[in-house]
Residue, then its C-alpha position, 0 to 999 in steps of 0.5 A: x512493494x508490488x502493484x495491488x488490485x482492489x476488490x470492487x465487489x459488494x462483499x469487498x467494499x462492504x459498508x464503504x459504498x453507496x448509501x451506507x458510505x454517504x451516512x458515514x461521510x455525513x457523520x464524519x461531517x458532523x464530527x468536523x463541526x463538533x470538534x471545531x474544524x478537525x476530527x478527533x478519531x480517538x473515540x472508538x465509535x469513530x474508528x470504523x475502518x477496521x471492518x474493511x480489514x478482511x478485504x484489504x488482507x485479501x488484496x495483499x495476500x495477507x502481506x504487508x502492502x509495504x514491506x511484503x512480509x507475511x503479517x502473521x510473522x512480523x506483526x498483526x496487520x492494521x488498516x493503514x490510511x495511505x494519506x494519514x487520517x490526522x492530516x486528511x480527516x476527510x479521507x478517513x472513511x475512504x476505502x481508496x485510502x486504505x491499505x493493509x499494513x503490518x504494525x511495524x511499518x504503520x505505527x513504529x514508522x510511517x504514523x503521520x509522515x507523508x512527504x509530497x512534491x507538489x501542492x498538498x491535497x486541500x480539504x473540501x471547502x467547509x462553510x462556517x456552519x454545518x448546512x441545516x438543509x439535509x440535502x445540502x449537508x449530504x451534498x457536502x459530505x459526498x465531496x469527501x471521496x469517491x464512491x469506490x464501487x464506481x471509482x477507476x484508476x483514472x478517476x482516483x488519479x484525477x481526485x488525487x491530482x497534483x500532489x505527487x506523494x513520494x511514497x508510491x500508492x500500491x493501488x495506483x502506481x506500480x512500485x516495481x518501476x520505481x524501486x530495486x534491490x541490492x544484495x550485499x554478500x559481505x553482510x548478508x543483507x538485501x537493501x531496497x534502492x532506487x530503480x534508476x536515477x530519476x527524481x521520482x524513483x530516488x524520492x520513492x526509495x528515500x520515503x520508503x527507507x525513511x518513512x516506512x523503515x523498509x531497510x530496517x535491520x530485521x528486514x535486511x536479513x529476512x530478505x537475505x534469507x529469501x534471496x539466498x535460498x532463491x539464488x541456490x535454487x537458480x544456480x541449481x537450475x542453471x546447472x541442470x540439463x535443459x532436456x531433463x524432464x524435471x527442468x521445466x518443473x524446477x523452473x516453474x517452482x522457482x517462478x512461483x516464488x515471484x507470485x503476488x501472494x508470496x513474501x518479498x515478491x517484488x524483490x524476487x521478481x527483480x533478481x529472477x529477471x536479472x538472472x534471465x529466469x523471468x520475463x521483463 
């Protein structure tokens, strides 16, 4: 996992901002009362988040935001609710609760699992009946989430304050500060591990493994293939004459594999830093 940046221009946010967002949230409010205090998202008419997929895919360069594999290789991408919509119904139409995830991480593993250290985020205070007054009903709906057009990292952290989720939200937290990698020569695997001994790092690594399955067999081997090629390139470069006219080009090529649009960029950056080929 690596840090992602959300597009906040009108094209990226689509109908999840401004007046259109408010209309959607008002419908969501209505669903709550129709369904007796919860929201059933099985009806297709309520599953409107798929329209956010193109922008989310751009944010993560077509990779799963969690396992960093190319979704064209491992599985088609889903609009994934970071905080599961079945537990946090009021965030179902909130773009800042969306990530682009492969179906394996999302459907086979994560589902509705969302461990936290702090107090779980409470739903909005809902009156016994939906307000008959249109202005009051709209004001209630507006409390469900922040308008993403004006949201900032600081305002979002305040909105979600106190919960302390074990999984790092790649849009709000730099996962590379919590997660690290361990290459096992004997088995040809690269394992995701905690970076350091802090409780936060250990919780993040445990959740990444148990909730997202980021140490599943196919990923261990796929990451090894990338690592093995990277190591070969690094060894070849280290044996080159630094004065060679091609040395700089080779190093630049190696470093490009750590760019955010490359598969397993977080793992790549870790090993390049370990080998002294990328600045810390």
